C-alpha positions in Angstrom: 21.9 21.6 -17.4 18.1 20.4 -16.5 15.3 21.2 -19.2 12.5 23.3 -18.1 9.6 22.1 -16.4 6.4 21.6 -19.1 4.1 23.7 -16.8 5.2 27.7 -16.1 3.6 27.2 -13.4 6.3 24.6 -12.0 9.2 26.7 -13.5 10.7 27.4 -9.8 10.6 23.9 -7.7 11.3 25.1 -4.0 12.8 22.4 -1.9 10.6 24.1 1.0 7.9 22.9 -0.2 5.4 21.7 2.8 7.0 18.0 4.1 5.7 15.2 5.3 6.8 14.2 8.9 9.3 11.5 10.1 6.6 9.0 11.2 4.7 9.8 8.1 7.7 9.0 6.0 8.7 5.8 8.2 5.4 4.2 7.6 5.0 5.2 4.0 8.3 3.3 2.9 7.8 0.5 5.4 4.5 -0.6 4.0 5.5 -0.2 0.5 8.5 -2.5 1.4 6.4 -5.1 3.0 3.6 -4.8 0.5 6.1 -5.3 -2.5 7.4 -8.1 -0.5 4.2 -9.7 0.6 2.8 -9.6 -2.7 5.8 -11.1 -4.4 6.1 -13.9 -2.1 2.4 -14.7 -2.4 3.0 -14.9 -6.3 6.0 -17.3 -6.0 4.3 -19.3 -3.2 1.1 -19.8 -5.2 2.9 -21.9 -8.0 4.9 -24.0 -5.8 4.2 -27.9 -5.0 2.9 -28.3 -1.6 5.9 -28.8 0.5 8.0 -27.4 3.8 9.1 -24.5 2.0 5.7 -23.3 0.8 4.4 -23.8 4.3 7.2 -21.7 5.4 6.0 -19.1 2.7 2.6 -19.2 3.5 3.7 -18.3 7.2 5.7 -15.6 6.4 2.7 -14.1 4.2 0.4 -14.1 6.5 2.8 -12.7 9.2 3.7 -10.0 6.8 -0.4 -9.4 5.9 -0.7 -9.2 9.9 2.2 -6.9 10.1 0.9 -4.5 7.2 -2.7 -4.7 8.9 -1.2 -3.3 12.1 0.9 -0.8 10.4 -1.6 0.6 8.3 -4.0 1.1 11.4 -1.3 3.0 13.1 -0.6 5.0 9.8 -4.6 5.7 9.6 -4.6 7.1 13.3 -1.5 9.3 12.6 -2.8 10.3 9.5 -6.1 11.4 11.2 -4.1 13.2 13.9 -1.3 14.5 11.7 -3.3 15.7 8.6 -0.7 15.5 5.4 1.0 19.0 4.4 -1.5 20.2 1.6 -0.3 20.3 -2.0 1.7 23.6 -2.9 -0.7 26.0 -4.6 1.5 25.9 -7.6 1.5 22.2 -8.1 -2.7 22.2 -7.7 -2.7 25.2 -10.2 -1.0 23.1 -12.4 -2.7 20.0 -12.3 -5.8 19.2 -14.5 -8.8 18.9 -12.4 -8.9 14.9 -13.3 -5.3 14.7 -11.9 -6.3 16.1 -8.7 -9.6 13.8 -8.3 -7.3 10.7 -9.3 -4.8 12.0 -6.7 -7.1 12.1 -4.0 -9.4 8.7 -5.3 -5.9 6.7 -5.4 -4.9 7.7 -1.9 -8.4 6.4 -0.6 -8.6 3.1 -2.4 -4.8 2.8 -1.3 -5.8 3.1 2.4 -9.2 0.7 1.9 -6.8 -1.7 0.2 -4.3 -1.8 2.9 -6.8 -3.3 5.3 -9.1 -5.0 2.6 -6.1 -7.7 1.2 -4.9 -8.5 4.8 -8.3 -9.1 6.3 -9.7 -11.0 3.3 -6.4 -13.3 3.4 -7.2 -13.7 7.5 -10.6 -14.5 6.5 -9.5 -16.8 4.1 -7.2 -18.7 6.3 -10.2 -19.0 8.9 -12.5 -20.4 6.5 -10.1 -23.1 5.9 -9.5 -23.8 9.5 -5.7 -22.8 9.6 -5.2 -20.8 12.4 -3.4 -17.4 12.0 -0.6 -17.2 14.6 1.5 -14.1 14.4 5.2 -14.5 14.1 4.4 -18.1 15.5 3.7 -16.3 19.0 0.5 -14.5 19.1 -2.5 -16.4 17.7 -5.2 -14.6 16.4 -9.1 -15.2 16.5 -10.6 -16.8 13.4 -12.6 -14.0 11.6 -15.1 -16.4 9.9 -16.3 -20.1 11.0 -14.9 -22.8 9.3 -16.1 -23.3 5.6 -13.8 -24.6 3.2 -16.0 -24.3 0.4 -17.1 -20.8 1.0 -13.4 -19.8 1.7 -12.4 -21.3 -1.7 -15.3 -19.9 -3.8 -15.8 -16.6 -2.1 -12.7 -15.4 0.3 -9.7 -16.8 -1.8 -11.1 -14.6 -4.9 -11.5 -11.7 -2.9 -8.0 -12.0 -1.1 -6.4 -12.4 -4.8 -8.7 -9.7 -6.5 -7.7 -6.9 -3.8 -4.5 -7.9 -3.7 -4.0 -7.6 -7.8 -6.2 -4.3 -7.4 -3.8 -3.1 -4.8 -0.8 -4.0 -6.9 -2.0 -2.2 -9.9 -2.8 1.3 -7.5 0.8 0.8 -5.9 2.0 1.0 -9.5 -0.1 3.9 -10.8 0.8 6.0 -7.6 4.7 5.3 -8.0 4.0 6.1 -11.8 2.3 9.6 -11.0 5.4 10.3 -8.4 7.6 9.7 -10.9 6.2 11.5 -13.6 5.8 14.6 -11.2 9.7 13.7 -10.0 11.0 13.0 -13.6 8.8 15.0 -16.0 7.1 18.1 -14.0 9.6 18.3 -11.7 7.7 19.9 -9.5 9.3 18.9 -6.1 5.9 16.6 -4.9 8.0 13.6 -4.4 10.7 15.1 -2.2 7.8 15.7 0.0 7.7 12.1 1.0 11.5 11.5 0.6 13.9 11.6 3.2 16.6 14.5 3.6 
């Protein structure tokens, strides 16, 4: 028999809470997978010596970044035209004020970083004079003029710093979702989980 939720307002977590639509769910989980994969490859390739394998991983990392940027734009457009379902009143009432602020702030920061990380990476590649050719087929324009010193001193740290910030915010977002699912048992995670 499951234990009771910690807050009385959450005593009955209905499965009929307003849910995200299939498109929003699909984009959410696809982006999550791509972001984890791109971050993992980025960490791995950074430690490799110059080799054909490193070049292959760099290209894959760039392709993933441009795909993340494209899907993020689609997701943002979808979200603007299809507002997310409101949080159920019982969940809002059970959350402390700072948790609601953190909930909104985390989502805004995630969207900002979905764009910032790949754009900084694209700019870094442009600054080094290395073209970005999406999937080896679609050449993309340079975002900045070639300036290797600027690329190494400014753009590389911005890409790396924003990527690590995104990783931290993603972990925070996942931890909060798991807390709602495993401790509060309030049905919040089920809103974004396919049935």
